[in-house]
VOGU-3710 file (C-alpha; in Angstrom, 3 decimals, decimal comma):
1> xxxxxxxxxx> -36,403/41,166/-27,966  -36,860/43,329/-30,869  -35,261/46,015/-29,343  -32,082/43,371/-28,613  -31,951/42,628/-32,170  -31,991/45,998/-33,474  -29,205/46,773/-31,128  -27,213/43,922/-31,862  -27,870/44,951/-35,833  -27,002/48,568/-35,084
11> xxxxxxxxxx> -23,488/47,285/-33,293  -22,522/45,278/-36,126  -23,069/48,199/-38,182  -21,159/50,447/-36,418  -18,241/47,996/-35,888  -17,651/47,385/-39,406  -18,158/50,664/-40,706  -15,590/51,732/-38,481  -13,032/49,217/-39,425  -13,666/49,552/-42,901
21> xxxxxxxxxx> -13,180/53,415/-43,124  -11,685/54,195/-39,520  -8,417/54,648/-40,845  -9,214/57,072/-43,877  -11,631/58,853/-41,365  -8,860/59,543/-39,091  -6,829/60,995/-41,545  -9,198/63,131/-42,773  -9,760/64,380/-39,142  -6,072/64,929/-38,536
31> xxxxxxxxxx> -5,544/67,095/-41,938  -8,995/69,038/-40,733  -7,259/69,598/-37,290  -4,379/71,549/-39,180  -6,745/73,403/-41,181  -8,772/74,675/-38,500  -6,534/77,796/-38,421  -5,890/77,618/-42,041  -6,241/81,635/-42,687  -3,735/82,486/-39,744
41> xxxxxxxxxx> -1,321/79,647/-41,254  -1,289/81,268/-44,759  -0,830/84,302/-43,608  2,081/83,033/-41,607  3,383/81,646/-44,750  3,177/84,324/-46,798  4,903/86,586/-44,322  7,965/84,163/-44,135  7,981/84,123/-47,917  7,749/88,112/-48,626
51> xxxxxxxxxx> 9,325/89,388/-45,156  7,940/92,072/-43,222  5,893/94,964/-44,618  6,023/98,407/-42,974  2,750/99,848/-43,457  2,632/103,371/-44,739  0,180/106,197/-45,359  -0,827/105,239/-48,833  -1,413/102,080/-50,768  -0,925/101,843/-54,440
61> xxxxxxxxxx> -4,237/101,733/-56,492  -5,958/98,523/-57,499  -5,514/99,786/-61,020  -1,880/99,768/-60,773  -1,982/96,103/-59,128  -4,131/95,204/-62,073  -1,683/96,682/-64,625  0,982/94,961/-62,895  -0,763/91,491/-62,958  -1,593/91,785/-66,654
71> xxxxxxxxxx> 1,872/92,668/-67,660  2,836/89,211/-66,043  0,046/87,582/-67,372  0,676/88,878/-70,994  4,228/87,387/-70,531  3,220/84,096/-69,214  0,311/83,022/-71,804  0,068/79,535/-69,860  -1,383/81,267/-67,091  -5,201/83,007/-66,848
81> xxxxxxxxxx> -5,723/86,226/-64,540  -8,581/85,045/-62,177  -8,755/87,419/-59,291  -7,014/90,168/-56,900  -7,302/89,613/-53,238  -7,027/92,958/-51,167  -4,548/92,866/-48,068  -6,584/91,948/-44,896  -4,047/94,198/-43,271  -1,597/96,997/-43,786
91> xxxxxxxxxx> 1,180/94,673/-43,325  0,441/92,043/-46,102  0,592/92,425/-49,794  -1,770/92,031/-52,510  -2,573/88,588/-54,156  -2,927/88,069/-57,468  -4,426/84,713/-58,588  -3,622/83,127/-61,443  -4,797/79,511/-63,485  -2,785/77,308/-65,579
101> xxxxxxxxxx> -4,992/74,949/-68,047  -4,890/72,137/-65,540  -6,708/74,283/-63,034  -3,356/74,590/-60,709  -3,160/77,939/-58,673  -0,293/80,305/-58,872  -0,335/83,545/-56,407  1,810/86,628/-57,115  2,628/88,711/-53,997  2,665/92,648/-54,814
111> xxxxxxxxxx> 3,826/95,141/-52,316  1,086/97,381/-51,105  2,927/100,375/-50,861  5,284/100,213/-54,049  3,443/98,232/-56,339  6,761/95,968/-56,880  6,350/92,015/-57,357  7,738/90,493/-54,279  7,349/86,838/-54,902  5,636/84,161/-56,905
121> xxxxxxxxxx> 3,730/81,264/-55,129  3,228/77,983/-56,681  -0,088/77,617/-54,402  -0,838/74,185/-55,412  2,502/72,831/-53,954  2,461/75,065/-50,869  2,191/73,700/-47,386  -1,648/74,524/-46,664  -2,790/73,616/-50,397  -1,435/70,355/-49,984
131> xxxxxxxxxx> -2,851/69,666/-46,602  -6,489/70,936/-48,108  -5,942/69,181/-50,758  -5,181/65,963/-48,932  -8,311/66,511/-46,888  -10,876/66,835/-49,529  -9,225/64,449/-52,281  -6,164/62,887/-50,966  -4,524/64,251/-54,053  -6,020/62,095/-56,226
141> xxxxxxxxxx> -8,463/64,566/-58,179  -12,004/63,748/-58,553  -11,457/60,041/-57,617  -10,262/61,165/-54,148  -13,310/63,274/-53,607  -15,562/60,618/-54,443  -13,591/58,446/-51,862  -13,753/61,564/-49,154  -17,227/62,009/-49,864  -18,235/58,733/-49,272
151> xxxxxxxxxx> -16,503/58,388/-46,136  -18,190/61,472/-44,962  -21,379/59,791/-45,535  -20,237/56,756/-43,625  -18,989/58,677/-40,851  -22,364/60,238/-40,318  -23,725/56,655/-40,070  -21,294/56,053/-37,340  -22,255/59,110/-35,517  -25,777/57,991/-35,646
161> xxxxxxxxxx> -25,197/54,447/-34,918  -22,834/55,227/-32,101  -25,695/57,782/-30,624  -28,025/54,745/-30,542  -25,643/52,293/-28,675  -24,694/55,021/-26,166  -25,333/54,010/-22,836  -26,076/57,265/-21,077  -29,632/56,711/-22,582  -30,082/54,375/-19,862
171> xxxxxxxxxx> -28,209/56,259/-17,185  -27,060/59,620/-18,195  -24,070/59,535/-15,781  -23,202/56,510/-16,871  -22,741/57,775/-20,723  -20,174/60,408/-19,524  -18,395/58,815/-16,700  -14,481/57,189/-17,344  -13,544/54,834/-14,538  -10,095/55,320/-14,392
181> xxxxxxxxxx> -9,489/52,824/-11,829  -11,016/50,049/-13,552  -9,784/47,228/-15,963  -7,953/48,408/-18,871  -10,587/47,045/-21,020  -13,272/49,361/-19,261  -11,057/52,229/-19,348  -10,880/52,006/-22,995  -14,234/51,305/-23,578  -15,095/54,456/-21,568
191> xxxxxxxxxx> -12,892/56,773/-23,498  -14,412/55,782/-26,523  -18,088/56,114/-25,462  -17,019/59,696/-23,747  -15,163/60,634/-26,846  -17,543/59,827/-29,135  -20,928/61,284/-27,805  -19,109/64,572/-27,036  -17,932/64,940/-30,569  -20,752/63,222/-32,445
201> xxxxxxxxxx> -22,908/66,139/-33,232  -19,795/68,270/-34,575  -18,243/65,214/-36,404  -21,866/64,655/-38,293  -21,818/68,457/-38,965  -18,485/68,101/-40,841  -19,440/64,797/-42,376  -22,633/65,844/-44,026  -21,175/69,204/-45,028  -18,109/67,460/-46,575
211> xxxxxxxxxx> -20,206/64,860/-48,428  -22,480/67,579/-49,894  -19,512/69,625/-51,133  -17,755/66,829/-52,659  -20,774/65,670/-54,485  -22,060/69,462/-54,985  -23,100/68,585/-58,789  -25,844/66,703/-57,244  -26,600/68,011/-53,988  -27,014/71,629/-54,635
221> xxxxxxxxxx> -29,620/71,123/-57,432  -31,279/68,972/-54,770  -31,260/71,302/-52,188  -32,312/73,833/-54,273  -35,586/71,445/-55,057  -36,400/70,352/-51,788  -36,371/74,183/-50,391  -38,282/75,347/-53,282  -35,545/78,019/-54,050  -34,811/79,095/-57,486
231> xxxxxxxxxx> -31,424/78,609/-58,527  -29,751/82,299/-59,346  -29,772/83,235/-62,790  -26,119/83,667/-64,689  -25,125/87,399/-64,720  -23,290/88,858/-67,877  -22,339/92,274/-68,810  -23,768/94,200/-71,645  -20,838/94,621/-74,157  -20,541/97,832/-75,531
241> xxxxxxxxxx> -18,775/98,304/-78,755  -15,632/100,303/-78,611  -15,816/101,275/-74,880  -13,399/100,046/-72,635  -14,377/98,656/-69,244  -14,267/100,961/-66,083  -11,539/100,539/-63,961  -11,614/98,560/-61,086  -11,042/101,610/-58,795  -14,384/102,655/-60,181
251> xxxxxxxxxx> -16,044/99,267/-59,465  -14,980/99,199/-56,243  -16,468/102,520/-55,323  -20,009/101,433/-56,338  -19,515/98,414/-54,386  -18,821/100,540/-51,550  -22,248/102,001/-51,872  -23,894/98,715/-51,828  -22,045/97,763/-48,897  -20,543/100,838/-47,108
261> xxxxxxxxxx> -19,577/99,211/-43,755  -18,164/96,133/-45,289  -14,598/95,293/-46,156  -13,491/94,175/-49,829  -12,088/90,413/-49,865  -11,161/90,150/-53,444  -12,209/91,227/-57,216  -12,651/88,728/-59,756  -10,908/89,599/-63,012  -13,043/89,082/-66,429
271> xxxxxxxxxx> -11,736/86,701/-68,961  -14,378/87,415/-71,598  -15,940/90,718/-72,580  -19,532/89,567/-71,246  -18,162/88,418/-67,901  -19,326/90,127/-64,906  -17,359/91,516/-62,106  -17,682/90,014/-58,355  -16,311/91,826/-55,760  -16,596/89,776/-52,554
281> xxxxxxxxxx> -17,335/91,764/-49,291  -16,865/90,510/-45,949  -19,182/92,154/-43,414  -18,458/92,558/-39,568  -20,668/89,721/-38,721  -18,631/87,409/-41,313  -15,495/85,512/-40,888  -12,158/85,296/-42,844  -13,332/85,050/-46,362  -16,635/87,116/-46,517
291> xxxxxxxxxx> -19,725/85,571/-47,767  -21,346/88,805/-49,107  -20,682/90,540/-52,639  -21,899/92,244/-55,615  -21,742/91,703/-59,354  -21,379/94,422/-61,660  -21,603/95,022/-65,177  -17,937/95,842/-66,094  -18,884/98,558/-68,801  -21,596/100,459/-67,057
301> xxxxxxxxxx> -20,795/99,499/-63,467  -24,556/98,481/-62,818  -25,367/96,410/-60,099  -26,545/93,027/-61,567  -26,854/90,986/-58,275  -26,075/91,837/-54,659  -25,325/88,742/-52,337  -25,941/89,501/-48,853  -25,521/87,001/-46,111  -28,206/88,602/-43,945
311> xxxxxxxxxx> -30,751/88,537/-46,620  -30,067/84,854/-48,476  -32,696/82,713/-50,156  -33,261/79,362/-48,201  -30,686/77,191/-49,891  -28,288/79,725/-50,115  -28,513/80,267/-46,542  -27,850/76,212/-46,093  -24,825/76,723/-47,991  -23,813/79,725/-46,058
321> xxxxxxxxxx> -24,176/77,366/-43,007  -22,542/74,624/-44,448  -19,102/76,836/-43,808  -19,772/77,598/-40,421  -20,757/73,762/-39,432  -17,713/72,287/-41,560  -14,619/74,873/-40,363  -16,096/75,134/-36,761  -16,716/79,415/-36,964  -20,118/79,539/-35,473
331> xxxxxxxxxx> -18,786/80,491/-32,066  -15,577/82,488/-33,216  -12,363/81,205/-31,667  -13,715/79,031/-28,804  -15,502/76,738/-31,659  -12,407/76,785/-33,837  -10,408/75,594/-30,864  -12,864/72,810/-30,186  -13,136/71,825/-33,764  -9,249/71,561/-33,265
341> xxxxxxxxxx> -9,924/68,648/-30,836  -12,926/67,458/-32,880  -10,264/66,582/-35,780  -8,584/64,297/-33,294  -11,362/62,192/-31,952  -11,549/59,898/-34,961  -7,994/58,993/-34,196  -8,982/58,299/-30,637  -12,235/56,410/-31,338  -10,022/54,053/-34,198
351> xxxxxxxxxx> -7,615/53,225/-31,646  -10,112/52,519/-28,708  -12,572/50,991/-31,291  -9,716/48,537/-32,630  -8,728/47,584/-28,981  -12,316/46,950/-28,349  -12,607/44,866/-31,356  -9,452/42,964/-30,440  -11,091/42,151/-26,969  -14,229/40,948/-28,452
361> xxxxxxxxxx> -12,376/38,712/-31,140  -10,118/37,013/-28,797  -12,993/36,228/-26,371  -14,878/34,530/-29,532  -11,811/32,356/-30,347  -11,444/31,327/-26,828  -15,049/30,282/-26,966  -14,453/28,303/-30,005  -11,281/26,466/-28,591  -13,687/25,612/-25,670
371> xxxxxx> -16,334/24,365/-27,914  -14,398/22,014/-29,837  -14,292/18,453/-28,346  -11,157/17,401/-27,009  -9,583/13,894/-28,103  -7,925/11,926/-25,583
//
């Protein structure tokens, strides 16, 4: 009896959470599917904007790129120089990132062999950036992040309640079977249960990581606390009076001694004399953006902190795992293709769940009509 009441409570919770946020979760899932191949999409859009680049023997130095970037920044005081991203392949440009007072990103593409400025990109208005912002904030700023974050938490509850209600716990084959020759109502229910159980664990991953990211001011200190991990101290350069900072090429050489087999992804550009330089690295086991790097004193080149994705403290290992679980990169291409369909599943579950609700609603209406006394 208690078991039946528990399942009824879980069912009601599952139904009404789905009705309340199902449409929003479906939208987030669809935008997430578009973002599964965001790195490739971004590179394609850059190529469309700057045209083809013919690889040559010698690239321009990072120092020349910085000089060009600083001259542009000097003529645009509304933009603050932030970073330089190195070309991931020989046929792509350097990318210089700048931010305005509203924290809106602008990218400048510089030819890797001539040093010429090829194009400007108001990145927060580009296709992939708009899709990204729709995905995590609905283009509503912090209020949108809160809405999406809470929706992630509710999606996680949907996954848990759906797994509890899954009929396969009583008979495994029943939980994975779709009776295609059955009544439309049965087919709809079978599609819902199978799509739900196949994608539940992956949807739960994306839901939890999305919630933690959107509420990082709360979640990150909490994870540091519960894992008994010390938060890394802030690193700063030791300012040397009347001494210019080292060249980026010199700092890059130092970083290569720390990670000799890694590729450099990007270099942060200090905005204050006391800022450290962070050179992000991508080791062979890492995907796309790289999870390793080194903080350097911009005057002496001293290594202030090394970030090695293979030797992270527990809390930082959890944060690193968030990216693999949310973006679906843990099995490489195969898991990314899987996540393409995982992002579509909330739409399938929304439609089939709503049809199930309609069947039950009509049935309850019919019972009410039958229960009413008929006056002659």
